[in-house]
C-alpha positions as CSV (number, residue, x, y, z in Angstrom):
1,X,203.6,259.4,36.7
2,X,205.9,257.2,34.2
3,X,203.6,254.2,34.9
4,X,200.5,256.4,34.1
5,X,201.9,257.7,30.7
6,X,203.1,254.0,29.7
7,X,199.5,252.8,30.8
8,X,197.9,255.7,28.5
9,X,199.9,255.1,25.7
10,X,199.3,251.4,25.9
11,X,195.4,252.1,25.8
12,X,195.7,254.5,22.7
13,X,197.6,251.8,20.9
14,X,194.9,249.3,21.9
15,X,192.1,251.6,21.1
16,X,193.3,252.7,17.8
17,X,195.2,249.5,16.5
18,X,197.9,251.8,15.4
19,X,201.7,252.1,16.3
20,X,204.0,254.9,15.7
21,X,207.4,253.6,14.7
22,X,210.2,256.0,15.6
23,X,213.2,257.0,13.5
24,X,216.5,255.8,14.5
25,X,215.1,253.3,16.9
26,X,214.6,249.7,16.6
27,X,212.0,248.6,13.9
28,X,209.2,246.7,15.1
29,X,210.1,243.0,14.7
30,X,207.4,240.7,12.9
31,X,206.9,237.1,11.4
32,X,204.9,236.5,8.2
33,X,204.7,234.0,5.6
34,X,205.8,235.1,2.2
35,X,204.3,234.5,-1.4
36,X,207.4,232.2,-1.7
37,X,205.8,230.0,1.0
38,X,208.6,230.6,3.4
39,X,208.1,232.2,7.0
40,X,210.1,235.6,7.0
41,X,211.2,237.3,10.2
42,X,212.7,240.6,10.5
43,X,215.1,239.5,13.1
44,X,216.4,236.8,10.4
45,X,217.8,239.7,8.3
46,X,219.9,241.3,11.0
47,X,223.2,242.7,9.4
48,X,221.3,243.5,6.0
49,X,219.6,246.4,4.9
50,X,215.8,245.8,4.6
51,X,213.1,247.8,2.6
52,X,209.4,247.5,3.4
53,X,207.1,248.5,0.6
54,X,203.3,248.6,0.9
55,X,201.6,247.4,-2.1
56,X,198.2,247.1,-3.8
57,X,198.2,246.2,-7.7
58,X,195.0,248.0,-8.2
59,X,196.1,251.4,-6.5
60,X,196.7,254.1,-9.2
61,X,199.7,255.2,-7.4
62,X,201.2,251.8,-7.3
63,X,200.5,251.5,-11.0
64,X,202.5,254.6,-11.3
65,X,205.6,253.1,-10.4
66,X,205.0,249.5,-11.7
67,X,203.7,250.6,-15.0
68,X,206.8,252.7,-15.4
69,X,209.1,249.9,-14.3
70,X,210.3,252.3,-11.5
71,X,209.5,250.1,-8.6
72,X,211.1,247.0,-10.3
73,X,214.2,248.6,-11.2
74,X,214.8,249.8,-7.6
75,X,214.2,246.2,-6.4
76,X,216.5,244.9,-9.2
77,X,219.2,247.3,-8.2
78,X,219.0,247.0,-4.7
79,X,218.4,243.2,-4.2
80,X,221.3,242.5,-6.5
81,X,223.5,244.6,-4.0
82,X,222.4,242.4,-1.0
83,X,219.2,244.5,0.2
84,X,216.2,242.3,1.5
85,X,213.2,243.9,-0.3
86,X,210.0,242.7,1.3
87,X,206.7,244.0,-0.5
88,X,203.9,243.9,1.9
89,X,200.2,243.2,1.1
90,X,197.9,244.3,3.9
91,X,194.7,244.2,1.9
92,X,192.3,242.2,3.9
93,X,190.4,239.4,2.2
94,X,187.4,240.8,0.1
95,X,189.3,244.3,-0.2
96,X,190.7,246.1,-3.1
97,X,194.3,244.5,-3.9
98,X,193.8,241.3,-1.9
99,X,195.3,238.3,-3.8
100,X,196.3,234.6,-2.8
101,X,199.9,233.6,-2.7
102,X,199.7,231.9,-5.9
103,X,198.3,234.7,-7.8
104,X,200.8,237.0,-6.3
105,X,203.5,235.0,-7.7
106,X,202.0,234.9,-11.3
107,X,201.4,238.6,-11.2
108,X,205.0,239.6,-10.0
109,X,206.3,237.3,-12.7
110,X,204.2,239.2,-15.2
111,X,205.2,242.7,-14.0
112,X,208.9,241.6,-13.8
113,X,208.7,242.5,-10.0
114,X,212.0,241.7,-8.2
115,X,211.1,241.8,-4.7
116,X,212.7,239.4,-2.3
117,X,209.1,238.1,-1.4
118,X,205.7,239.6,-1.0
119,X,204.5,239.4,2.9
120,X,201.0,238.2,3.2
121,X,199.7,240.4,5.8
122,X,195.8,240.0,5.2
123,X,195.1,240.7,8.9
124,X,197.1,244.0,9.0
125,X,199.4,242.9,11.8
126,X,202.6,244.2,10.3
127,X,200.7,247.2,8.5
128,X,199.3,248.5,11.9
129,X,202.9,247.7,13.8
130,X,204.4,250.0,11.3
131,X,201.6,252.6,11.0
132,X,201.5,252.1,7.3
133,X,199.0,254.3,5.7
134,X,199.2,254.1,2.0
135,X,200.2,252.2,-0.8
136,X,203.2,252.9,-1.7
137,X,204.4,253.4,2.1
138,X,208.0,252.9,2.3
139,X,210.5,252.1,5.3
140,X,214.1,251.3,5.2
141,X,215.8,249.5,8.3
142,X,219.8,249.3,8.4
143,X,221.8,246.4,9.4
144,X,221.5,247.2,13.2
145,X,217.7,246.8,13.0
146,X,217.2,250.6,13.3
147,X,214.6,252.6,11.2
148,X,216.6,255.0,9.0
149,X,213.8,256.2,6.5
150,X,209.9,256.2,6.5
151,X,207.5,257.8,4.1
152,X,207.1,258.5,0.4
153,X,208.9,256.8,-2.3
154,X,209.5,260.2,-3.8
155,X,208.6,264.1,-3.7
156,X,206.0,264.0,-6.6
157,X,202.7,263.1,-5.0
158,X,200.8,262.2,-8.1
159,X,199.8,259.0,-10.1
160,X,201.3,260.4,-13.3
161,X,204.1,258.4,-14.6
162,X,205.7,261.4,-16.2
163,X,206.5,262.8,-12.8
164,X,208.9,260.2,-12.0
165,X,211.6,261.6,-14.2
166,X,211.7,264.8,-12.2
167,X,211.2,263.5,-9.0
168,X,213.5,263.2,-6.1
169,X,213.4,259.3,-5.0
170,X,213.8,259.4,-1.4
171,X,214.3,255.5,-1.1
172,X,217.3,255.5,-3.6
173,X,219.0,258.5,-2.1
174,X,218.8,257.1,1.6
175,X,219.8,253.6,0.6
176,X,222.7,254.7,-1.7
177,X,224.1,257.0,1.0
178,X,223.6,254.4,3.8
179,X,225.1,251.6,1.9
180,X,228.1,253.5,1.1
181,X,228.5,254.4,5.0
182,X,228.2,258.1,4.3
183,X,226.4,260.6,6.5
184,X,223.0,261.9,5.5
185,X,223.2,265.6,4.4
186,X,221.8,268.3,6.7
187,X,218.4,269.1,6.1
188,X,217.6,265.8,4.4
189,X,214.0,264.5,5.0
190,X,214.2,261.0,6.7
191,X,210.8,261.2,7.6
192,X,208.1,262.2,5.0
193,X,204.4,262.1,4.5
194,X,203.6,259.1,2.3
195,X,201.0,259.3,-0.3
196,X,199.0,256.9,-2.3
197,X,195.8,255.0,-1.9
198,X,194.8,254.1,1.9
199,X,195.7,250.6,2.8
200,X,192.7,248.5,2.6
201,X,192.6,246.9,6.1
């Protein structure tokens, strides 16, 4: 019976091309080239907190967080504290948001983005491994390699920058508590429904 269930699970994953990462379980490993020209493996960042941020510069919801400086402030705050922040570009070549590495670097300089690097995922391999649905879609991985948060950046599902001031920023809350080695409060949402533009696989 177990063998049948495993086979059925593998068939479903193969047919859909989508995985379903599990909270509090090891995050899917990956290896991808960054816009910095270096090869980045999740396993290289053992003993560090890692944030994955799905990105598409042309998405209105992404523009909400970059146009306001909200995403850059988070990147800057947490990378300075030792967090590895990997922005992931899963737009396929020819689709909205796709950019060559050199253009990504120029764009991030122009908007004062502060991620560790932008991962080039035009084939969607990382995106599908994580079941990334939207831009943005956020994941937090702890130093043991386990997934401790996945979902929306905050609780205001809009493209309006004005909503940022009154929103609950899930990424900031979870990272702040986890890095201070404090328990998550009862009822705190650690898996939320992401909002934004569909990832352009």
